[in-house]
C-alpha positions, -999 to 999 in steps of 0.1 A, spaced: -651 661 399 -624 637 407 -600 639 437 -571 654 418 -593 683 405 -606 689 440 -572 691 455 -558 711 426 -585 738 428 -583 741 466 -545 738 468 -525 755 494 -488 747 497 -479 725 526 -480 688 535 -505 665 518 -513 632 534 -521 603 510 -536 576 532 -539 544 512 -515 554 485 -515 520 468 -492 523 438 -492 561 436 -521 568 413 -528 600 433 -495 604 451 -476 614 420 -501 641 407 -504 654 443 -467 658 444 -468 680 413 -489 706 430 -468 738 437 -451 738 471 -465 704 480 -448 679 502 -465 645 501 -465 620 530 -478 587 515 -489 557 536 -492 522 521 -489 491 545 -495 464 519 -460 451 510 -467 444 473 -483 478 467 -456 496 487 -430 481 464 -447 495 433 -453 528 451 -416 531 459 -406 523 423 -431 549 409 -419 576 433 -382 570 430 -365 604 425 -394 625 438 -377 645 465 -409 659 479 -425 625 486 -419 606 518 -432 570 519 -444 552 550 -451 515 554 -473 520 585 -511 519 585 -530 547 602 -556 543 629 -571 555 661 -543 541 683 -508 527 679 -503 489 677 -503 460 653 -533 448 633 -540 423 605 -544 437 570 -567 413 551 -565 409 513 -592 388 495 -580 365 468 -604 361 439 -597 333 414 -561 332 425 -555 369 422 -551 392 453 -577 420 451 -553 445 466 -578 474 462 -599 457 489 -571 453 514 -587 462 548 -580 465 585 -618 467 591 -627 432 580 -612 398 572 -634 384 544 -639 351 563 -676 352 557 -672 349 519 -669 314 506 -660 328 471 -626 340 482 -596 331 502 -577 356 523 -541 368 527 -532 383 560 -504 407 568 -494 419 602 -488 457 600 -478 484 623 -504 511 630 -497 546 641 -518 578 644 -516 609 623 -515 630 655 -484 611 667 -465 627 638 -469 663 652 -474 678 618 -480 716 616 -487 723 580 -511 697 567 -532 714 540 -548 683 523 -557 648 531 -568 619 509 -581 589 528 -590 556 512 -588 528 538 -615 503 528 -637 508 558 -610 520 583 -615 557 575 -632 565 608 -602 551 628 -578 571 606 -597 603 614 -601 595 651 -563 594 652 -561 627 635 -584 648 656 -557 671 670 -542 676 635 -576 684 620 -582 710 647 -548 725 643 -542 725 605 -578 726 591 -569 707 558 -594 699 531 -602 662 526 -612 637 500 -625 604 514 -637 572 498 -666 559 520 -684 527 511 -712 510 530 -701 476 515 -668 480 534 -684 493 566 -721 497 573 -728 533 584 -696 547 570 -713 573 549 -730 588 580 -706 580 608 -675 595 592 -692 628 583 -706 630 618 -671 627 632 -660 655 609 -690 676 618 -680 674 654 -647 689 644 -663 718 624 -663 702 589 -688 701 561 -690 670 540 -704 670 504 -703 649 473 -701 656 435 -729 644 413 -742 655 379 -718 684 376 -724 700 410 -713 697 446 -742 683 467 -748 686 504 -745 654 524 -783 655 531 -789 648 494 -770 615 496 -791 583 498 -771 552 503 -801 530 494 -801 542 458 -767 558 453 -744 531 468 -758 497 461 -730 470 458 -722 436 472 -696 434 501 -684 402 484 -652 411 464 -661 383 439 -695 399 431 -693 427 406 -719 454 396 -731 485 414 -759 510 413 -759 539 388 -749 563 401 -725 548 426 -713 577 448 -684 568 470 -660 598 470 -668 625 495 -652 659 500 -649 678 533 -636 712 544 -637 734 575 -669 752 579 -651 785 583 -636 780 548 -669 769 531 -674 801 510 -638 801 498 -638 764 489 -671 765 470 -658 796 451 -626 777 441 -646 747 430 -672 766 409 
């Protein structure tokens, strides 16, 4: 099950947060869901320019240049450059790639805000892909998660941040959320996830190849909605 299928099947009208929108791969199909209003965040200037072009004319999409985190401020967004080409999909606030001799790094100073600072009251869905910064994004969304109880899809990778596949679900569990993953045609409980066999890949952006399976998309929902969500996904 991909993220669009998950959000489509569990859809409730309201505001959808697309955190790490890049060039709109998910922003646009999310905007097509009935009654959806999408708030898309993309701090990397080159990706934001493509996102703005792709979403031109979509009245139910609002684009934001800020990054999201646990506290407001300014941070450096690092982009590794492999063989002269910026690997934009690895742009991260969580690391600077200085340890890898195989790449050079572009750095962009970006403004950081919190989701809670927006005071949103109708968030029904969140997609979070922040290359190792997912925990900070959710720490800055605690009040919103408690108030709105959205469903979430998250891309969590140990190669971007050691412990991400346990630390982020633990944060969500403290807020009354269950986290699962999809594998072999079924939604699996987090307890069935084994990073040592299901998520083997190098943290070096110049080194390719990964384990099979390579599970990095996780899904979370409020515990009080578990029966409803699992019914919708079946």
